Every structure is written in C-alpha cells, then in structure tokens.
C-alpha positions in Angstrom: -175.3 -14.7 -67.3 -178.9 -15.5 -68.2 -181.6 -13.0 -68.8 -185.3 -13.8 -68.9 -187.0 -11.6 -71.4 -190.3 -10.3 -70.0 -193.1 -9.5 -72.4 -193.8 -5.9 -73.3 -197.4 -6.2 -72.2 -197.9 -7.7 -68.8 -201.4 -8.2 -67.4 -202.3 -5.7 -64.7 -202.9 -6.7 -61.1 -206.7 -6.8 -61.7 -206.2 -9.6 -64.3 -208.5 -12.6 -63.6 -207.1 -15.7 -65.3 -210.5 -17.4 -65.2 -212.5 -14.5 -66.8 -211.7 -15.2 -70.4 -212.0 -19.0 -70.2 -215.5 -18.7 -68.5 -216.7 -16.2 -71.2 -215.4 -18.4 -74.0 -216.8 -21.5 -72.4 -220.3 -19.9 -72.3 -219.9 -18.7 -75.9 -218.8 -22.0 -77.2 -221.6 -23.8 -75.3 -224.2 -21.4 -76.7 -222.9 -22.0 -80.3 -222.9 -25.8 -79.8 -226.4 -25.6 -78.3 -227.6 -23.7 -81.4 -226.0 -26.3 -83.6 -227.7 -29.1 -81.6 -231.1 -27.4 -81.8 -230.9 -26.9 -85.5 -229.8 -30.5 -86.0 -232.6 -31.8 -83.6 -235.3 -29.7 -85.2 -234.5 -30.1 -88.9 -232.1 -33.0 -89.5 -232.8 -35.7 -87.0 -234.5 -38.0 -89.5 -231.3 -37.9 -91.7 -228.5 -39.9 -90.1 -225.9 -38.4 -92.5 -226.9 -34.8 -91.7 -227.0 -35.6 -88.0 -223.4 -37.0 -88.2 -222.4 -33.9 -90.3 -223.8 -31.5 -87.6 -222.1 -33.6 -84.9 -218.7 -33.4 -86.7 -219.1 -29.7 -87.4 -220.1 -28.9 -83.9 -217.2 -30.8 -82.4 -214.7 -29.3 -84.9 -215.9 -25.8 -84.3 -215.8 -26.3 -80.6 -212.2 -27.6 -80.8 -211.2 -24.6 -82.9 -212.8 -22.2 -80.5 -211.1 -23.8 -77.6 -207.8 -23.1 -79.5 -208.9 -19.5 -79.9 -209.5 -19.4 -76.1 -205.9 -20.4 -75.6 -204.6 -17.8 -78.0 -206.7 -15.1 -76.4 -205.5 -16.1 -73.0 -201.9 -16.0 -74.1 -202.4 -12.5 -75.5 -204.1 -11.5 -72.2 -201.1 -12.8 -70.3 -198.7 -10.7 -72.3 -197.9 -13.0 -75.2 -196.4 -15.9 -73.3 -197.8 -18.8 -71.3 -196.6 -22.3 -70.5 -198.5 -25.4 -71.2 -200.0 -25.5 -67.7 -201.5 -22.1 -68.0 -202.8 -22.9 -71.5 -204.3 -26.2 -70.4 -206.0 -24.6 -67.4 -207.7 -21.9 -69.5 -208.8 -24.2 -72.3 -209.9 -27.0 -69.9 -212.1 -24.6 -67.8 -213.8 -23.5 -71.1 -214.2 -27.1 -72.1 -215.7 -28.1 -68.8 -218.3 -25.4 -69.1 -219.1 -26.5 -72.6 -219.5 -30.2 -71.6 -221.7 -29.4 -68.5 -224.0 -27.0 -70.4 -224.3 -29.1 -73.4 -225.0 -32.2 -71.4 -227.6 -30.3 -69.4 -229.2 -29.0 -72.5 -229.3 -32.4 -74.2 -230.8 -33.9 -71.1 -233.5 -31.3 -70.9 -234.2 -31.4 -74.6 -234.6 -35.2 -74.7 -236.6 -35.4 -71.6 -238.9 -32.4 -71.8 -238.8 -30.6 -75.1 -238.9 -33.5 -77.5 -239.4 -36.8 -75.7 -239.7 -38.6 -79.1 -236.2 -37.6 -80.1 -234.7 -41.0 -79.1 -237.3 -42.8 -81.3 -236.4 -40.5 -84.2 -232.7 -41.3 -83.8 -233.5 -45.0 -83.7 -235.6 -44.8 -86.9 -232.9 -42.7 -88.6 -230.1 -45.1 -87.7 -232.1 -48.2 -88.8 -233.2 -46.5 -92.0 -229.5 -45.6 -92.8 -228.5 -49.2 -92.2 -231.3 -50.4 -94.4 -230.3 -48.0 -97.2 -226.8 -49.5 -97.0 -228.2 -52.9 -97.6 -228.2 -54.5 -94.1 -230.2 -57.7 -93.9 -233.4 -57.7 -91.9 -232.0 -59.9 -89.1 -229.2 -57.4 -88.7 -231.7 -54.5 -88.6 -233.8 -56.3 -85.9 -230.6 -57.0 -83.9 -229.6 -53.3 -84.3 -233.1 -52.1 -83.1 -232.9 -54.5 -80.1 -229.5 -53.2 -79.2 -230.5 -49.6 -79.6 -233.5 -50.2 -77.3 -231.3 -51.9 -74.7 -228.7 -49.0 -74.8 -231.5 -46.4 -74.5 -232.8 -48.1 -71.4 -229.3 -48.1 -69.9 -229.0 -44.4 -70.6 -231.8 -43.6 -68.2 -229.6 -45.0 -65.4 -228.0 -42.3 -63.3 -224.7 -44.2 -63.3 -224.7 -44.3 -67.1 -225.4 -40.6 -67.1 -222.4 -39.9 -65.0 -220.2 -42.2 -67.1 -221.4 -40.4 -70.2 -220.4 -37.0 -68.9 -217.1 -38.4 -67.6 -216.3 -39.7 -71.0 -217.1 -36.3 -72.6 -214.8 -34.6 -70.0 -212.0 -37.0 -70.9 -212.4 -36.4 -74.6 -212.5 -32.7 -74.2 -209.5 -33.0 -71.8 -207.5 -34.6 -74.6 -208.6 -31.9 -77.0 -207.7 -29.3 -74.4 -204.3 -30.7 -74.0 -203.7 -30.8 -77.7 -204.9 -27.2 -78.1 -202.7 -26.2 -75.1 -199.6 -27.8 -76.7 -200.3 -25.8 -79.9 -200.9 -22.4 -78.4 -198.3 -22.4 -75.6 -195.5 -20.0 -76.0 -192.7 -20.0 -73.5 -190.7 -16.9 -72.6 -187.4 -17.0 -74.4 -184.2 -17.2 -72.4 -181.1 -15.5 -73.9 -177.5 -16.2 -72.9 -175.1 -13.3 -72.8 
C-alpha cells in the first residue's frame, strides 16, 4: 500500500501562488535597474567594466530567481514539482525582462540619448587597445551604426524582448530543476 507523505506545513486557503513571484520579480528588476544605472552613469566609457556589470547583473538575477524558487517551495510547505517551480520563477523573470527592457528603452531614448554613441566609442576603443587594424575598426564602426539603426525598428524591439524572454526562460527552467522537491512516496 502506498502512502503519500504530506508536508507538515501546508499553505492556508488564502495562499496566492503568484504573490511571491511578483514581489521577487519587482525586487530583482529594481536591483538590476540600479546595476544598469550605475554602469550607465559611471562605467559606460569602459568596455571591460560594462561587461563586468552586465555579467554581475545577469548572475545576480539568476541567483535571485533561484531564491524565488526556494522561497516559493517553502511557502508551499517544502515541496513543489518542476511545473510549480518553473511557473513561479518564470513569472518573476517575465517581470524582470519587461521592466528592464522598459527602463533601458526610456534611459536610451530620454535620459541619455548619447548613450549609444558612448557604447560605440567604448567598443571601438577596446578593439583598438587590443590591436585591431584601422580597416577592422572602420568596419566595426559601420556595422555598429547599421545595427543601431535596426534597433529603432519596432520589429527588432519585439525580437529583442522575445530573445530575452527565451534566455530567461532557459535560466528559469534550470533554476526550477534545481529547486524542485517532489513529495516522497513510501511503500509499506
């Protein structure tokens, strides 16, 4: 005869499975926006520091998405399957992507319209420091300008956010696979 062991702490009937993911999504988005603002204000001219801030922001975001899953599992009584874990983490990730995309769009369009030029100069300067020949630098500048024009296209904007959602979906699934904890089934 099989017995399904139920957790000792079961969420009450007022438990909202979306509450924690929404709160964590907002918190993670705020942290990532702060990281972005610091990078944009103080380190935009340094390609290396910009990449470091990008890496740290993504890594911290991924860790906090994992924390979201762990907290959701605790709120559910210590157990949740991969579907429940993925739902919670992905909702938080969607909020992060949408808010960060919106912030970056507003920042680049209205707060610091010269940001794209700073990124261009930083990238070219980094390539120059690495010893790239002048014709390669010119080609890089031309390609950067072409890509920047394409980014103003609404379709490219949608593609950009869709790509971010896919990447964060993958991260969400990995986090969900790590934090899931199925209820044990014992045989008598």
